N, C-alpha and C positions, 0 to 999 in steps of 0.2 A: 504494500500500500504506500502511496505517496504521502509524505508528511511535510507541512510547511514549518517554518521556524518562528511562527508568530509568538510563541511563548518564551523564546530565548531571551535572556537578559532581563526578564521581568522579576525574577525571584533570585535570591531572597528579597522580598519587599518587607523588611522588618522595620516597623515604625520606631523601634528602639535602636536606631543606628548608633554608631560610635559617637556621633556628635550629640546624641539625645538619649543617653543612658538613663533609664527610668524603670522603676518597678511598678509604676502606676498603670493599672489597667485602664484603657479608655473605653471604647465600645465597638461593636461590630453590627452588621446588618445582615438579615436573612435575604437571600436572593433566590428567586425562582422565575423560570420563564421558558420560552420556546424560541428556537432559532427560526428564521423565516424559511419558507419553502425553497427548495433547490431541485434541479433536474426537471425533466419533462416526462410526460406519458406515465407509464406504469411505475417508473422509478421516482416520480415526484414525491417528495417527503420532507418532513422536518424532524427535529429532535427536541426533547425536553431536558431541562437541567435544574438543579437545586443545590445551593451551597450556602456558606456563611463567609462574609468578606473578612479581610484582614482588619486589624485594629486601625486606628486613626493614623493617617499620613498627613502631617501638618502641611498646609499650603497657603501662604499669605495669612489673611485674617480668617481663614476657613480650614477645611481639611477634605481629604478624599480617602478612598479605600482601594486596595488591590483585591482582585478576585481571580480564581483559577478553578475550573470545574470541567469534568468530562460529561458529555451528553449521554443520554440513553442510547441503546444499541439498535440499529436498523441495518443489519448486515455489516455495519461499521459504526464507528462513533467519531466525534470531534472533540477537541478541547476548545473552551471559551475562556479567554483570559484578558486581563488589562487592568486599567484603573478607572474608577468612577469619576464623574465630574464633581465639582464642589457641592457642599450641602445646600439643599433647597428647603427653606423653611415652610412648614405646613401648619403652623399654629401651635399654641400651647407649649412652646419651647421644643417642639419636635421637628425632625427633618428627614428627608430622603435624599438619595443621589440618583443620577441618571447615567447610563452608560450605553455606548454603541460600539460596534466593531464588526469584525469578521472572525469566524471560527478558523481552525486549522483546515488545511486541505487534506481530505481523506477520501478514498474511493473516487479520486479525480474531480472533486468539487469542494466548495466551501459554502457556508451559510452566513448571511448577514444576521446580526442580532441587535436588539435594543431592549432595555428594561429599566425600570425604576426599582430601587431597593425597597424593602419593607421598612417601616419606621423602627428605629432602634428602641428597645425596651418599651413597647407600646402600652403596657399595663402600668408602668411606673408613672407617678405624677411628675409633671414638669417642674 
């Protein structure tokens, strides 16, 4: 099977880098979604995925998160990886993140993806 190198150099994405050594846990986001349809005819298909993001990666006055996940299997699977955009406030001190990109190339094709993370700690008061 053909593999792309989309995930190379993304990890380790450790928010506790050498410049930011800390034992303080930040937060993560649940991620679930489906890649967009690819191929034609009887081979047309998509894949689902679910994971949890990395902890906070500081960025300016906000932050983002890294993610890496394998899709479900349809004679093959793909990896979906990257970094989210910055925090998007949704009220009550809560936020989500948005991400877009392309999966790895497997079985001769790739899939586009886009998703919004779930709210971090949705049951905790803000």
